[in-house]
C-alpha positions as CSV (number, residue, x, y, z in Angstrom):
1,M,74.7,91.2,87.1
2,N,71.9,89.5,89.1
3,L,72.0,90.9,92.6
4,E,68.9,89.0,93.8
5,N,70.9,85.9,94.6
6,T,74.1,87.5,95.8
7,V,75.2,89.1,99.1
8,Y,75.3,92.8,98.8
9,D,78.8,94.1,99.1
10,P,79.0,97.9,98.8
11,Y,82.7,97.8,97.9
12,R,82.0,95.6,94.9
13,S,78.8,97.3,94.0
14,L,79.9,100.8,93.3
15,T,79.2,100.5,89.6
16,V,75.7,99.1,90.1
17,E,72.9,101.6,89.5
18,S,71.1,102.2,92.8
19,G,68.1,104.0,91.5
20,L,68.7,107.0,93.8
21,I,68.0,110.3,92.1
22,D,69.4,112.6,94.8
23,P,71.8,110.6,97.0
24,K,72.1,113.1,99.8
25,V,72.2,112.4,103.5
26,N,69.9,115.1,105.0
27,V,70.5,114.5,108.7
28,P,73.5,115.5,110.9
29,A,76.4,113.0,110.4
30,L,79.7,112.4,112.1
31,L,82.8,111.1,110.5
32,I,85.7,110.1,112.8
33,M,88.8,109.0,111.1
34,G,92.5,108.7,111.7
35,E,95.0,110.9,110.0
36,K,96.8,107.8,109.0
37,D,93.7,106.0,107.5
38,Y,94.7,103.9,104.5
39,C,91.6,105.0,102.6
40,F,93.5,108.3,101.9
41,N,95.7,106.2,99.6
42,F,92.8,105.6,97.2
43,P,93.1,108.1,94.3
44,G,91.2,111.3,95.0
45,M,89.8,110.1,98.4
46,E,91.9,112.4,100.6
47,D,91.0,115.5,98.5
48,Y,87.4,114.4,98.4
49,I,87.2,114.4,102.1
50,R,89.6,117.2,103.2
51,S,88.4,119.7,100.5
52,G,84.8,119.3,101.7
53,V,83.5,117.9,98.4
54,V,81.9,115.1,100.4
55,K,79.6,117.7,101.9
56,N,77.9,118.0,98.6
57,F,76.3,114.6,99.5
58,V,76.3,115.0,103.3
59,P,75.8,118.7,103.9
60,D,75.6,118.5,107.7
61,L,78.8,116.4,108.1
62,E,81.1,117.0,111.0
63,I,84.6,115.5,110.4
64,I,87.0,114.8,113.2
65,Y,90.5,113.5,112.6
66,I,92.4,111.6,115.3
67,P,96.1,112.4,114.6
68,E,97.6,109.0,115.4
69,G,94.6,107.0,114.2
70,S,94.4,104.6,111.3
71,H,91.4,103.0,109.7
72,F,90.3,101.4,113.0
73,V,90.2,104.4,115.3
74,H,87.3,102.9,117.3
75,E,89.6,100.0,118.3
76,Q,92.7,102.1,118.8
77,F,91.1,104.9,120.8
78,P,87.7,103.6,122.1
79,E,87.4,106.1,124.9
80,E,88.1,109.1,122.7
81,V,85.8,107.9,119.9
82,N,83.0,107.2,122.4
83,K,83.3,110.7,123.9
84,L,83.2,112.2,120.4
85,I,80.1,110.3,119.5
86,I,78.4,111.2,122.8
87,D,79.3,114.9,122.4
88,F,78.0,114.8,118.8
89,L,74.7,113.2,119.9
90,D,74.3,115.7,122.8
91,K,74.5,118.6,120.3
92,Q,71.6,117.2,118.3
93,S,68.1,118.4,119.0
94,I,65.4,115.7,119.2
């Protein structure tokens, strides 16, 4: 596959070798997602996130679930998501 002349699409590029040796995110990260997010329907995804396996790649990950939220929690609950982001950023030391 020649990626030089194509638009990068991470959803279609999962099998393309990235060249990363240790693909860890080594900074604090925040994942806000809805309990009704359709990504949980992908095989293994719900267990990957809820069991904490994802933290093998993002060790300092804070996960917050919005009970009535779907995949677009930022559109459904913008005030709540904004507050969660601001609170997360306020906790970080610069």
